[in-house]
C-alpha positions in Angstrom: 36.1 22.8 -48.2 35.9 20.5 -45.3 39.6 19.4 -45.6 40.6 23.3 -45.3 38.5 23.6 -42.2 40.4 20.4 -40.7 44.0 21.3 -41.3 43.8 25.1 -41.7 45.8 27.2 -44.1 49.6 27.9 -44.8 50.3 24.5 -46.3 53.0 24.3 -49.0 52.1 22.5 -52.3 55.7 21.0 -52.1 54.7 19.2 -48.9 52.5 17.0 -51.0 55.0 15.7 -53.6 58.1 13.4 -53.4 61.0 13.5 -55.8 61.9 10.4 -58.0 65.2 10.0 -55.9 63.3 9.7 -52.7 61.0 7.3 -54.2 64.0 5.0 -55.2 65.6 5.3 -51.8 62.6 4.1 -49.8 60.6 1.0 -49.9 57.0 2.1 -49.3 54.8 -0.4 -47.4 51.2 0.1 -46.4 49.1 -1.8 -43.8 45.5 -1.8 -43.5 42.9 1.1 -43.5 42.2 2.7 -40.2 39.1 0.9 -38.5 36.4 3.1 -37.3 36.6 1.5 -33.9 40.1 2.8 -33.4 39.4 6.0 -34.8 36.6 6.5 -32.1 39.2 6.0 -29.3 41.0 9.0 -30.6 40.5 12.8 -29.6 39.3 15.3 -32.1 42.8 16.8 -32.1 44.4 13.4 -32.8 41.9 13.0 -35.8 42.8 16.3 -37.2 46.5 15.3 -37.1 45.7 12.1 -38.8 43.5 13.7 -41.5 46.5 16.0 -42.2 48.9 13.0 -42.6 46.2 11.2 -44.8 45.7 14.3 -46.9 49.4 14.6 -47.5 49.9 11.0 -48.5 46.8 11.0 -50.7 48.3 14.1 -52.6 51.7 12.5 -53.0 49.9 9.4 -54.5 48.2 11.6 -57.0 51.3 13.4 -57.9 53.1 10.1 -58.4 50.1 8.7 -60.4 50.3 11.8 -62.6 54.2 11.3 -63.1 53.6 7.7 -64.1 50.9 8.6 -66.7 53.5 11.2 -68.2 56.0 8.3 -68.2 53.5 6.0 -69.7 53.7 3.6 -66.8 50.1 3.3 -65.4 51.0 0.6 -62.9 51.2 1.7 -59.2 50.0 1.2 -55.6 46.2 1.2 -56.1 45.5 -0.4 -53.0 47.5 2.1 -51.1 45.3 5.0 -52.3 42.1 3.0 -51.7 43.2 2.4 -48.0 43.9 6.2 -47.5 40.6 7.1 -49.0 38.6 4.6 -46.8 40.7 6.0 -43.7 39.7 9.6 -44.5 36.1 8.7 -44.9 35.9 7.0 -41.7 37.3 9.8 -39.9 34.5 12.1 -41.5 32.2 9.6 -40.1 33.4 9.5 -36.8 33.6 13.4 -36.7 30.1 13.5 -37.8 28.9 10.9 -35.2 30.5 13.1 -32.5 28.7 16.2 -33.9 25.6 14.7 -33.9 25.9 13.4 -30.3 26.8 16.9 -29.3 23.7 18.5 -30.8 21.7 15.7 -29.0 23.3 16.4 -25.7 22.5 20.2 -26.2 19.1 19.4 -27.2 18.7 17.4 -24.2 20.0 20.2 -21.9 17.9 22.7 -23.6 14.7 20.6 -22.9 15.8 19.8 -19.3 16.3 23.6 -18.8 12.7 24.4 -20.1 11.2 21.7 -17.9 12.8 22.9 -14.8 12.0 26.7 -15.5 8.6 26.3 -16.9 5.9 27.1 -14.0 3.3 24.2 -13.8 -0.1 24.8 -15.3 -2.8 26.1 -12.9 -5.4 23.2 -12.2 -8.3 23.4 -14.2 -11.5 24.5 -12.1 -14.4 22.2 -12.0 -17.6 23.7 -13.4 -20.1 23.4 -11.0 -23.7 22.3 -12.5 -26.3 25.1 -11.6 -29.1 22.8 -10.8 -32.6 24.3 -10.5 -34.6 23.6 -7.3 -36.8 21.1 -9.1 -33.7 19.2 -10.2 -32.3 19.4 -6.7 -35.5 18.0 -5.2 -35.6 15.1 -8.0 -31.8 14.2 -7.2 -32.6 14.0 -3.5 -35.7 11.9 -4.3 -33.7 9.5 -6.4 -30.9 8.9 -3.9 -33.6 8.5 -0.9 -35.3 5.9 -3.2 -32.1 4.1 -4.1 -31.2 4.1 -0.4 -34.3 2.0 0.3 -33.8 -0.4 -2.5 -32.0 -3.8 -1.4 -29.4 -5.2 -3.7 -29.4 -2.1 -5.8 -25.8 -2.5 -7.0 -26.3 -6.2 -8.2 -29.2 -5.1 -10.4 -29.1 -4.7 -14.2 -30.5 -1.3 -15.6 -33.8 -2.9 -16.5 -34.4 -4.2 -12.8 -33.2 -0.8 -11.4 -35.9 1.1 -13.6 -38.5 -1.3 -12.2 -37.3 -1.2 -8.7 -37.1 2.6 -8.7 -40.5 3.1 -10.2 -41.9 0.9 -7.3 -40.1 2.7 -4.8 -41.4 6.1 -6.1 -44.9 4.7 -5.6 -44.4 3.7 -2.1 -42.9 7.1 -1.2 -45.7 8.9 -2.9 -48.2 6.8 -1.0 -46.2 7.4 2.3 -46.2 11.0 1.5 -50.0 11.1 0.9 -50.6 9.3 4.3 -48.3 11.5 6.1 -50.3 14.6 4.6 -53.6 13.1 5.8 -52.4 12.6 9.1 -51.1 16.1 9.4 -54.6 17.4 8.1 -56.3 15.4 10.9 -53.8 16.7 13.7 -54.4 20.1 12.6 -58.1 19.7 12.3 -58.2 18.4 15.8 -56.2 21.5 17.2 -58.6 23.7 15.5 -61.6 22.0 17.1 -60.1 22.1 20.5 -60.0 25.9 20.0 -63.5 26.0 18.8 -62.6 27.2 15.4 -64.3 25.4 12.5 -63.3 25.5 8.9 -66.0 25.8 6.2 -65.1 24.7 2.8 -66.9 25.4 -0.2 
């Protein structure tokens, strides 16, 4: 059990008993149980030694209780046994706390090692949209229209739709006028060279 793990082997059964003569010669007094605050200040080695001392004392008390029962004298130092059990339970609590703290510390070291030795993930490549020629023209047309609309950023969506529709109309009218001018210019050049264009 855990007690054997703490104190090891090679323990004689006689170490855990007291003779009647010894009990008569000594006046046994006991203080308070060991508080956890003081136990936390002790090293693991000191806690193991204290566990051995308390284990020996507990077994002496058990042997004495058995002797009293045989002699039909049930009275005895019950509070002393209670204090010993409390002290032993608190030692186990402190040792468990330290075990959990060590486990948490090693887990933290392991996580830090993984973070330090894990290569960073490559950045995600942005997928470029494959726009058609018509979509590119429409996008450019929209940008040009927006650039010619005053107070665009202060408009709501409804006003924007109306403004951009109106701007498209102006752009179409301007494109038509430019096309007619170009035709007239080309016609004039052909006329200068004596070339006529018969349609129909």
